[in-house]
VEXKE-67343 format. One record per residue (C-alpha): residue in three letters; residue number from 1; x, y, z. Coordinates in steps of 0.5 Angstrom, whole numbers, plus 2048, in hexadecimal, padded with zeros to 3 digits. Each point is the difference from the previous one (the first is absolute). Example, Ala and Ser with C-alpha at 12.3 -4.5 7.8 and 13.67 -1.06 7.14 Angstrom:
<res: ALA	n: 1	xx: 819	yy: 7F7	zz: 810>
<res: SER	n: 2	xx: 802	yy: 807	zz: 7FE>
end
This chain:
<res: MET	n: 1	xx: 83D	yy: 7CB	zz: 7E7>
<res: ASN	n: 2	xx: 805	yy: 805	zz: 7FD>
<res: ARG	n: 3	xx: 800	yy: 807	zz: 7FF>
<res: LEU	n: 4	xx: 7FD	yy: 800	zz: 7F9>
<res: ARG	n: 5	xx: 7FA	yy: 7FD	zz: 803>
<res: SER	n: 6	xx: 800	yy: 804	zz: 806>
<res: TYR	n: 7	xx: 800	yy: 807	zz: 7FC>
<res: ARG	n: 8	xx: 7FB	yy: 7FD	zz: 7FB>
<res: MET	n: 9	xx: 7FB	yy: 7FF	zz: 806>
<res: ILE	n: 10	xx: 802	yy: 807	zz: 803>
<res: GLU	n: 11	xx: 7FF	yy: 804	zz: 7F9>
<res: GLY	n: 12	xx: 7FA	yy: 7FB	zz: 7FE>
<res: ILE	n: 13	xx: 803	yy: 7FF	zz: 7F9>
<res: ALA	n: 14	xx: 800	yy: 7FA	zz: 7FC>
<res: GLN	n: 15	xx: 806	yy: 7FC	zz: 7FE>
<res: ASP	n: 16	xx: 800	yy: 803	zz: 7F9>
<res: GLN	n: 17	xx: 800	yy: 807	zz: 803>
<res: LEU	n: 18	xx: 806	yy: 7FE	zz: 804>
<res: GLY	n: 19	xx: 803	yy: 7FD	zz: 7FA>
<res: ASP	n: 20	xx: 800	yy: 807	zz: 7FC>
<res: LEU	n: 21	xx: 803	yy: 803	zz: 806>
<res: LEU	n: 22	xx: 806	yy: 7FB	zz: 800>
<res: GLY	n: 23	xx: 800	yy: 7FE	zz: 7F9>
<res: LEU	n: 24	xx: 7FE	yy: 7F9	zz: 801>
<res: SER	n: 25	xx: 7FB	yy: 7FC	zz: 7FD>
<res: PRO	n: 26	xx: 7FA	yy: 7FE	zz: 805>
<res: GLN	n: 27	xx: 802	yy: 7F9	zz: 7FF>
<res: MET	n: 28	xx: 807	yy: 801	zz: 803>
<res: ILE	n: 29	xx: 7FD	yy: 805	zz: 805>
<res: SER	n: 30	xx: 7FB	yy: 7FA	zz: 802>
<res: ALA	n: 31	xx: 806	yy: 7FB	zz: 800>
<res: ILE	n: 32	xx: 804	yy: 804	zz: 805>
<res: GLU	n: 33	xx: 7FA	yy: 802	zz: 805>
<res: GLY	n: 34	xx: 7FF	yy: 7F8	zz: 800>
<res: GLY	n: 35	xx: 808	yy: 7FF	zz: 801>
<res: ARG	n: 36	xx: 801	yy: 7FC	zz: 7FA>
<res: ARG	n: 37	xx: 804	yy: 805	zz: 7FD>
<res: THR	n: 38	xx: 806	yy: 804	zz: 803>
<res: PHE	n: 39	xx: 7FF	yy: 808	zz: 800>
<res: ASN	n: 40	xx: 807	yy: 803	zz: 7FD>
<res: GLY	n: 41	xx: 7FD	yy: 807	zz: 7FE>
<res: ASP	n: 42	xx: 800	yy: 806	zz: 804>
<res: LEU	n: 43	xx: 7FA	yy: 802	zz: 805>
<res: ALA	n: 44	xx: 802	yy: 808	zz: 7FF>
<res: PRO	n: 45	xx: 7FA	yy: 801	zz: 7FC>
<res: LEU	n: 46	xx: 7FB	yy: 7FE	zz: 806>
<res: GLY	n: 47	xx: 804	yy: 804	zz: 805>
<res: TYR	n: 48	xx: 804	yy: 7FA	zz: 803>
<res: SER	n: 49	xx: 807	yy: 7FE	zz: 801>
<res: ASN	n: 50	xx: 802	yy: 7FA	zz: 7FD>
<res: ASP	n: 51	xx: 801	yy: 7FD	zz: 807>
<res: ARG	n: 52	xx: 7F9	yy: 801	zz: 802>
<res: PHE	n: 53	xx: 7FE	yy: 7FA	zz: 7FB>
<res: GLU	n: 54	xx: 7FF	yy: 7FB	zz: 806>
<res: LEU	n: 55	xx: 7FA	yy: 802	zz: 805>
<res: PRO	n: 56	xx: 800	yy: 7FE	zz: 807>
<res: ASP	n: 57	xx: 7FB	yy: 7FB	zz: 803>
<res: MET	n: 58	xx: 7FA	yy: 802	zz: 803>
<res: SER	n: 59	xx: 7FA	yy: 7FC	zz: 803>
<res: GLU	n: 60	xx: 7F9	yy: 800	zz: 7FD>
<res: PRO	n: 61	xx: 7FD	yy: 807	zz: 802>
<res: LEU	n: 62	xx: 7FA	yy: 7FE	zz: 804>
<res: HIS	n: 63	xx: 7FA	yy: 804	zz: 7FF>
<res: ARG	n: 64	xx: 7F8	yy: 800	zz: 800>
<res: GLN	n: 65	xx: 7FF	yy: 801	zz: 7F8>
<res: ARG	n: 66	xx: 7F9	yy: 802	zz: 7FD>
<res: ALA	n: 67	xx: 7FE	yy: 7FC	zz: 7FA>
<res: SER	n: 68	xx: 800	yy: 806	zz: 7FC>
<res: THR	n: 69	xx: 808	yy: 801	zz: 801>
<res: LYS	n: 70	xx: 803	yy: 7FF	zz: 7F9>
<res: VAL	n: 71	xx: 806	yy: 7FB	zz: 800>
<res: ALA	n: 72	xx: 805	yy: 805	zz: 7FD>
<res: THR	n: 73	xx: 7FE	yy: 805	zz: 806>
<res: LYS	n: 74	xx: 802	yy: 7FB	zz: 805>
<res: LYS	n: 75	xx: 806	yy: 7FE	zz: 7FD>
<res: ARG	n: 76	xx: 802	yy: 808	zz: 7FF>
<res: ALA	n: 77	xx: 7FF	yy: 800	zz: 808>
<res: LYS	n: 78	xx: 804	yy: 7FA	zz: 801>
<res: GLU	n: 79	xx: 806	yy: 803	zz: 7FC>
<res: LEU	n: 80	xx: 800	yy: 807	zz: 803>
<res: LEU	n: 81	xx: 800	yy: 7FC	zz: 807>
<res: ARG	n: 82	xx: 806	yy: 7FC	zz: 7FE>
<res: LEU	n: 83	xx: 804	yy: 806	zz: 7FD>
<res: ALA	n: 84	xx: 7FE	yy: 804	zz: 807>
<res: GLY	n: 85	xx: 803	yy: 7FB	zz: 804>
<res: GLU	n: 86	xx: 806	yy: 7FF	zz: 7FB>
<res: VAL	n: 87	xx: 802	yy: 808	zz: 801>
<res: PHE	n: 88	xx: 7FE	yy: 801	zz: 807>
<res: GLY	n: 89	xx: 804	yy: 7FA	zz: 802>
<res: GLU	n: 90	xx: 806	yy: 803	zz: 7FD>
<res: LEU	n: 91	xx: 7FF	yy: 807	zz: 802>
<res: ARG	n: 92	xx: 7FF	yy: 7FE	zz: 807>
<res: GLU	n: 93	xx: 807	yy: 7FC	zz: 800>
<res: ARG	n: 94	xx: 804	yy: 807	zz: 7FE>
<res: THR	n: 95	xx: 7FC	yy: 805	zz: 804>
<res: PRO	n: 96	xx: 803	yy: 801	zz: 807>
<res: GLY	n: 97	xx: 7FA	yy: 800	zz: 805>
<res: ALA	n: 98	xx: 7FB	yy: 7FD	zz: 7FC>
<res: PRO	n: 99	xx: 7FB	yy: 7FC	zz: 804>
<res: ASP	n: 100	xx: 802	yy: 7F8	zz: 801>
<res: LEU	n: 101	xx: 7FB	yy: 7FB	zz: 7FF>
<res: MET	n: 102	xx: 7FD	yy: 7FF	zz: 807>
<res: LEU	n: 103	xx: 7FB	yy: 7FB	zz: 7FD>
<res: ARG	n: 104	xx: 800	yy: 7F9	zz: 7FE>
<res: PRO	n: 105	xx: 7FB	yy: 7FA	zz: 7FD>
<res: GLY	n: 106	xx: 7FE	yy: 7FC	zz: 805>
<res: ALA	n: 107	xx: 7FB	yy: 7F9	zz: 801>
<res: ALA	n: 108	xx: 7F9	yy: 801	zz: 7FE>
<res: PRO	n: 109	xx: 7FB	yy: 801	zz: 806>
<res: ILE	n: 110	xx: 7FD	yy: 7F9	zz: 802>
<res: SER	n: 111	xx: 7FA	yy: 804	zz: 802>
<res: LEU	n: 112	xx: 7FD	yy: 807	zz: 800>
<res: ASP	n: 113	xx: 801	yy: 801	zz: 807>
<res: ASP	n: 114	xx: 807	yy: 7FF	zz: 7FF>
<res: LEU	n: 115	xx: 800	yy: 807	zz: 7FB>
<res: ASP	n: 116	xx: 7FE	yy: 804	zz: 806>
<res: ASP	n: 117	xx: 807	yy: 7FE	zz: 804>
<res: LEU	n: 118	xx: 803	yy: 801	zz: 7F9>
<res: ALA	n: 119	xx: 7FE	yy: 807	zz: 7FF>
<res: LEU	n: 120	xx: 802	yy: 802	zz: 807>
<res: ASP	n: 121	xx: 807	yy: 7FD	zz: 7FE>
<res: VAL	n: 122	xx: 801	yy: 804	zz: 7FA>
<res: ARG	n: 123	xx: 7FE	yy: 806	zz: 803>
<res: TYR	n: 124	xx: 806	yy: 7FF	zz: 805>
<res: SER	n: 125	xx: 804	yy: 7FE	zz: 7FA>
<res: LEU	n: 126	xx: 7FE	yy: 807	zz: 7FD>
<res: ARG	n: 127	xx: 802	yy: 803	zz: 806>
<res: HIS	n: 128	xx: 7F9	yy: 802	zz: 802>
<res: GLU	n: 129	xx: 7FC	yy: 7FF	zz: 807>
<res: GLU	n: 130	xx: 7FC	yy: 7FA	zz: 800>
<res: SER	n: 131	xx: 7FA	yy: 804	zz: 801>
<res: GLY	n: 132	xx: 7FE	yy: 807	zz: 7FE>
<res: ALA	n: 133	xx: 7FF	yy: 803	zz: 7F9>
<res: ILE	n: 134	xx: 805	yy: 800	zz: 7FA>
<res: ARG	n: 135	xx: 800	yy: 807	zz: 7FE>
<res: ASN	n: 136	xx: 804	yy: 7FE	zz: 7FA>
<res: LEU	n: 137	xx: 800	yy: 7F9	zz: 7FE>
<res: THR	n: 138	xx: 804	yy: 802	zz: 7F9>
<res: SER	n: 139	xx: 806	yy: 803	zz: 804>
<res: LEU	n: 140	xx: 800	yy: 7FA	zz: 804>
<res: VAL	n: 141	xx: 800	yy: 7FB	zz: 7FB>
<res: GLU	n: 142	xx: 805	yy: 804	zz: 7FC>
<res: ARG	n: 143	xx: 805	yy: 800	zz: 806>
<res: ALA	n: 144	xx: 800	yy: 7F9	zz: 800>
<res: GLY	n: 145	xx: 803	yy: 7FF	zz: 7F9>
<res: VAL	n: 146	xx: 7FA	yy: 7FF	zz: 7FC>
<res: CYS	n: 147	xx: 7FF	yy: 803	zz: 7F9>
<res: LEU	n: 148	xx: 7FA	yy: 803	zz: 7FF>
<res: VAL	n: 149	xx: 7FE	yy: 802	zz: 7F9>
<res: PRO	n: 150	xx: 7FA	yy: 803	zz: 7FC>
<res: ILE	n: 151	xx: 7FC	yy: 7FB	zz: 7FB>
<res: VAL	n: 152	xx: 7FA	yy: 803	zz: 7FC>
<res: GLY	n: 153	xx: 7FB	yy: 7FD	zz: 7FC>
<res: LEU	n: 154	xx: 800	yy: 7F9	zz: 803>
<res: GLY	n: 155	xx: 7F9	yy: 7FF	zz: 803>
<res: VAL	n: 156	xx: 803	yy: 7FF	zz: 807>
<res: ASP	n: 157	xx: 802	yy: 804	zz: 805>
<res: GLY	n: 158	xx: 807	yy: 7FC	zz: 801>
<res: LEU	n: 159	xx: 804	yy: 7FB	zz: 7FF>
<res: SER	n: 160	xx: 807	yy: 7FD	zz: 803>
<res: SER	n: 161	xx: 806	yy: 7FC	zz: 7FE>
<res: TRP	n: 162	xx: 807	yy: 7FE	zz: 803>
<res: VAL	n: 163	xx: 805	yy: 802	zz: 7FA>
<res: GLY	n: 164	xx: 806	yy: 7FC	zz: 802>
<res: GLU	n: 165	xx: 800	yy: 802	zz: 808>
<res: VAL	n: 166	xx: 7FD	yy: 807	zz: 7FF>
<res: PRO	n: 167	xx: 7F9	yy: 801	zz: 802>
<res: VAL	n: 168	xx: 7FC	yy: 804	zz: 7FB>
<res: ILE	n: 169	xx: 7F8	yy: 802	zz: 801>
<res: GLY	n: 170	xx: 7FD	yy: 804	zz: 7FA>
<res: LEU	n: 171	xx: 7FA	yy: 804	zz: 802>
<res: ALA	n: 172	xx: 7FA	yy: 804	zz: 7FC>
<res: PRO	n: 173	xx: 802	yy: 807	zz: 802>
<res: ASN	n: 174	xx: 7F9	yy: 803	zz: 7FF>
<res: VAL	n: 175	xx: 7FC	yy: 7FD	zz: 805>
<res: PRO	n: 176	xx: 7FD	yy: 803	zz: 807>
<res: GLY	n: 177	xx: 806	yy: 800	zz: 805>
<res: ASP	n: 178	xx: 7FC	yy: 7FA	zz: 805>
<res: ARG	n: 179	xx: 800	yy: 7FC	zz: 7FA>
<res: PHE	n: 180	xx: 807	yy: 801	zz: 7FE>
<res: ARG	n: 181	xx: 802	yy: 7FE	zz: 807>
<res: LEU	n: 182	xx: 7FC	yy: 7FA	zz: 801>
<res: THR	n: 183	xx: 803	yy: 7FE	zz: 7F9>
<res: LEU	n: 184	xx: 807	yy: 801	zz: 802>
<res: GLY	n: 185	xx: 7FF	yy: 7FC	zz: 806>
<res: HIS	n: 186	xx: 7FD	yy: 7FA	zz: 7FC>
<res: GLU	n: 187	xx: 805	yy: 800	zz: 7FB>
<res: LEU	n: 188	xx: 805	yy: 800	zz: 806>
<res: ALA	n: 189	xx: 7FD	yy: 7FA	zz: 803>
<res: HIS	n: 190	xx: 801	yy: 7FC	zz: 7F9>
<res: LEU	n: 191	xx: 807	yy: 802	zz: 800>
<res: LEU	n: 192	xx: 801	yy: 7FD	zz: 807>
<res: PHE	n: 193	xx: 7FC	yy: 7FA	zz: 800>
<res: HIS	n: 194	xx: 7FD	yy: 7FE	zz: 7F9>
<res: ARG	n: 195	xx: 804	yy: 7FC	zz: 7FB>
<res: ARG	n: 196	xx: 7FA	yy: 7FF	zz: 7FB>
<res: ALA	n: 197	xx: 7F9	yy: 801	zz: 800>
<res: THR	n: 198	xx: 7FB	yy: 7FC	zz: 804>
<res: ALA	n: 199	xx: 7F9	yy: 800	zz: 802>
<res: THR	n: 200	xx: 802	yy: 804	zz: 806>
<res: THR	n: 201	xx: 805	yy: 804	zz: 7FE>
<res: GLU	n: 202	xx: 7FC	yy: 806	zz: 7FF>
<res: HIS	n: 203	xx: 7FC	yy: 800	zz: 806>
<res: GLU	n: 204	xx: 806	yy: 7FF	zz: 804>
<res: ALA	n: 205	xx: 804	yy: 806	zz: 7FD>
<res: ASN	n: 206	xx: 7F9	yy: 804	zz: 802>
<res: ARG	n: 207	xx: 800	yy: 7FD	zz: 807>
<res: PHE	n: 208	xx: 808	yy: 802	zz: 801>
<res: ALA	n: 209	xx: 7FF	yy: 807	zz: 7FD>
<res: SER	n: 210	xx: 7FA	yy: 802	zz: 804>
<res: ASN	n: 211	xx: 804	yy: 7FD	zz: 807>
<res: LEU	n: 212	xx: 806	yy: 804	zz: 7FD>
<res: LEU	n: 213	xx: 7FD	yy: 807	zz: 800>
<res: PHE	n: 214	xx: 7FB	yy: 7FF	zz: 806>
<res: PRO	n: 215	xx: 802	yy: 7FA	zz: 805>
<res: GLN	n: 216	xx: 7FA	yy: 7FC	zz: 802>
<res: GLY	n: 217	xx: 802	yy: 802	zz: 807>
<res: ASP	n: 218	xx: 7FF	yy: 808	zz: 7FE>
<res: PHE	n: 219	xx: 7FA	yy: 7FE	zz: 7FC>
<res: GLU	n: 220	xx: 7FC	yy: 7FC	zz: 805>
<res: GLU	n: 221	xx: 802	yy: 806	zz: 806>
<res: GLN	n: 222	xx: 7FD	yy: 805	zz: 7FB>
<res: MET	n: 223	xx: 7FA	yy: 7FD	zz: 7FE>
<res: PRO	n: 224	xx: 7F9	yy: 802	zz: 803>
<res: ASP	n: 225	xx: 7FB	yy: 7FB	zz: 802>
<res: ARG	n: 226	xx: 7FC	yy: 801	zz: 7FB>
<res: PRO	n: 227	xx: 804	yy: 804	zz: 7FB>
<res: GLN	n: 228	xx: 7FC	yy: 805	zz: 7FB>
<res: LEU	n: 229	xx: 803	yy: 802	zz: 7F9>
<res: ARG	n: 230	xx: 802	yy: 807	zz: 803>
<res: ASP	n: 231	xx: 805	yy: 7FC	zz: 805>
<res: PHE	n: 232	xx: 803	yy: 7FC	zz: 7FA>
<res: VAL	n: 233	xx: 801	yy: 807	zz: 7FC>
<res: GLY	n: 234	xx: 803	yy: 803	zz: 807>
<res: LEU	n: 235	xx: 805	yy: 7FA	zz: 800>
<res: LYS	n: 236	xx: 802	yy: 801	zz: 7F9>
<res: SER	n: 237	xx: 802	yy: 807	zz: 801>
<res: SER	n: 238	xx: 805	yy: 7FD	zz: 806>
<res: TRP	n: 239	xx: 802	yy: 7FA	zz: 7FD>
<res: GLY	n: 240	xx: 800	yy: 801	zz: 7F8>
<res: VAL	n: 241	xx: 7FC	yy: 7FA	zz: 7FF>
<res: SER	n: 242	xx: 7FA	yy: 800	zz: 7FB>
<res: VAL	n: 243	xx: 7F9	yy: 800	zz: 804>
<res: ALA	n: 244	xx: 7FE	yy: 7FA	zz: 7FB>
<res: ALA	n: 245	xx: 806	yy: 7FC	zz: 803>
<res: LEU	n: 246	xx: 7FF	yy: 802	zz: 807>
<res: VAL	n: 247	xx: 7F9	yy: 7FD	zz: 7FF>
<res: TYR	n: 248	xx: 802	yy: 7FA	zz: 7FD>
<res: ARG	n: 249	xx: 805	yy: 7FF	zz: 806>
<res: ALA	n: 250	xx: 7FB	yy: 801	zz: 805>
<res: HIS	n: 251	xx: 7FC	yy: 7FB	zz: 7FD>
<res: ASP	n: 252	xx: 805	yy: 7FB	zz: 7FF>
<res: LEU	n: 253	xx: 802	yy: 800	zz: 807>
<res: GLU	n: 254	xx: 7F9	yy: 7FF	zz: 802>
<res: ILE	n: 255	xx: 800	yy: 807	zz: 804>
<res: ILE	n: 256	xx: 7F9	yy: 802	zz: 7FB>
<res: ASP	n: 257	xx: 7FB	yy: 7FA	zz: 7FE>
<res: ASP	n: 258	xx: 7FE	yy: 7FF	zz: 7F9>
<res: SER	n: 259	xx: 7FA	yy: 804	zz: 801>
<res: ARG	n: 260	xx: 804	yy: 806	zz: 802>
<res: TYR	n: 261	xx: 805	yy: 7FF	zz: 7FB>
<res: ARG	n: 262	xx: 7FB	yy: 800	zz: 7FA>
<res: ALA	n: 263	xx: 7FC	yy: 806	zz: 803>
<res: LEU	n: 264	xx: 807	yy: 804	zz: 800>
<res: GLN	n: 265	xx: 801	yy: 7FD	zz: 7F9>
<res: ILE	n: 266	xx: 7FA	yy: 803	zz: 7FE>
<res: GLN	n: 267	xx: 802	yy: 807	zz: 803>
<res: MET	n: 268	xx: 806	yy: 800	zz: 7FD>
<res: SER	n: 269	xx: 7FD	yy: 7FF	zz: 7F9>
<res: LYS	n: 270	xx: 7FE	yy: 807	zz: 7FF>
<res: TRP	n: 271	xx: 808	yy: 802	zz: 800>
<res: ARG	n: 272	xx: 801	yy: 7FB	zz: 7FA>
<res: ARG	n: 273	xx: 808	yy: 801	zz: 7FF>
<res: ASN	n: 274	xx: 800	yy: 807	zz: 804>
<res: GLU	n: 275	xx: 801	yy: 7FE	zz: 807>
<res: PRO	n: 276	xx: 800	yy: 807	zz: 805>
<res: GLY	n: 277	xx: 807	yy: 801	zz: 802>
<res: GLN	n: 278	xx: 804	yy: 7FF	zz: 7FA>
<res: PHE	n: 279	xx: 807	yy: 802	zz: 800>
<res: SER	n: 280	xx: 806	yy: 7FF	zz: 7FB>
<res: PRO	n: 281	xx: 805	yy: 7FB	zz: 800>
<res: VAL	n: 282	xx: 807	yy: 800	zz: 802>
<res: HIS	n: 283	xx: 804	yy: 7FE	zz: 7FA>
<res: GLY	n: 284	xx: 807	yy: 7FD	zz: 800>
<res: GLU	n: 285	xx: 806	yy: 804	zz: 800>
<res: LEU	n: 286	xx: 806	yy: 7FC	zz: 801>
<res: MET	n: 287	xx: 801	yy: 7FE	zz: 7F8>
<res: ASN	n: 288	xx: 800	yy: 807	zz: 7FE>
<res: ARG	n: 289	xx: 805	yy: 802	zz: 806>
<res: LEU	n: 290	xx: 805	yy: 7FB	zz: 7FE>
<res: ILE	n: 291	xx: 800	yy: 802	zz: 7F9>
<res: GLU	n: 292	xx: 801	yy: 807	zz: 802>
<res: THR	n: 293	xx: 805	yy: 7FF	zz: 805>
<res: ASN	n: 294	xx: 804	yy: 7FC	zz: 7FA>
<res: GLY	n: 295	xx: 800	yy: 806	zz: 7FB>
<res: GLY	n: 296	xx: 7F9	yy: 800	zz: 7FE>
<res: MET	n: 297	xx: 7FC	yy: 7FC	zz: 7FB>
<res: ALA	n: 298	xx: 804	yy: 801	zz: 7FA>
<res: ALA	n: 299	xx: 807	yy: 7FF	zz: 803>
<res: VAL	n: 300	xx: 7FD	yy: 7F9	zz: 804>
<res: ALA	n: 301	xx: 7FD	yy: 7FE	zz: 7F9>
<res: LYS	n: 302	xx: 807	yy: 801	zz: 7FD>
<res: ASP	n: 303	xx: 804	yy: 7FD	zz: 806>
<res: LEU	n: 304	xx: 7FB	yy: 7FA	zz: 800>
<res: GLY	n: 305	xx: 7FF	yy: 7FF	zz: 7F9>
<res: VAL	n: 306	xx: 7F9	yy: 800	zz: 800>
<res: ASN	n: 307	xx: 7FA	yy: 803	zz: 7FC>
<res: GLN	n: 308	xx: 7FF	yy: 807	zz: 803>
<res: GLN	n: 309	xx: 7F9	yy: 801	zz: 7FE>
<res: HIS	n: 310	xx: 7FF	yy: 7F9	zz: 804>
<res: LEU	n: 311	xx: 804	yy: 802	zz: 806>
<res: ALA	n: 312	xx: 7FB	yy: 806	zz: 800>
<res: MET	n: 313	xx: 7FA	yy: 7FC	zz: 800>
<res: LEU	n: 314	xx: 802	yy: 7FD	zz: 807>
<res: GLY	n: 315	xx: 800	yy: 807	zz: 804>
<res: ASN	n: 316	xx: 7FA	yy: 803	zz: 7FC>
<res: TRP	n: 317	xx: 7FA	yy: 800	zz: 805>
<res: ASN	n: 318	xx: 7FD	yy: 806	zz: 7FD>
<res: HIS	n: 319	xx: 7FE	yy: 7FB	zz: 7FA>
<res: LEU	n: 320	xx: 803	yy: 805	zz: 7FB>
<res: ARG	n: 321	xx: 802	yy: 7FE	zz: 7F9>
<res: VAL	n: 322	xx: 808	yy: 7FF	zz: 800>
<res: VAL	n: 323	xx: 803	yy: 804	zz: 7FA>
end
């Protein structure tokens, strides 16, 4: 993998189109991308400096994809994550006061019960109490040195990867706040505990995210003997977790039985996808702050030798077209 192919994936163009930009044949582009020929040209037409030809290594992004998600869309998201980690790592090194990395990958959990303790450990690493609501998970995760970037059009809420030694999480910006928070916790679990997808990784990530946002001790303490739907709505406003996730967890912990779970599911069905108590997500700010601290978008793009439009995509949480 090199910059030519990465550029194509981000732009969504074919080899002949890239060849037109660089004055090369599609066959030559294919050979260079495949490592069979050396690139002796100039990357300036692509907005990159020539020393950006080689790409940093990255882990395969983990996410639960939809069957309808196009291969090109997944490849584009992967390359945006790679670029984000590349830029973020360099800006963090040169910026005084930038957050140090406080989280490191660990061993996969042996059992689901391990995730409860691991969630408490991560709370401590994020410099938060082991109990009580996390009001702004986005800020805590960024202060721990994790790069957050917007990813749109993928058909999933999030994906994550280690780019070199930089943890990167891509998040869908236009989702309800409760879903955004749960996805952030979910992807954090993938970064910390999962090297590849297995039959249990998604369930483990969900369990971790639930315990991170709402520790089991707090959950059991605040749950009435026979919880009504209004009780779950009230907990959502206090803890920033969706009613659907709270009901699922109550059933998972056997606080409610199968019959009560089905009854609550029927009651919730009238909401469809619009639960009461919705709130806006808290988007990432650290990437944009690092860029502004280092002179702004144009200055950073020139200094690092990266495409300015691609750089702007990494902080475009409003999903406005970059021109």
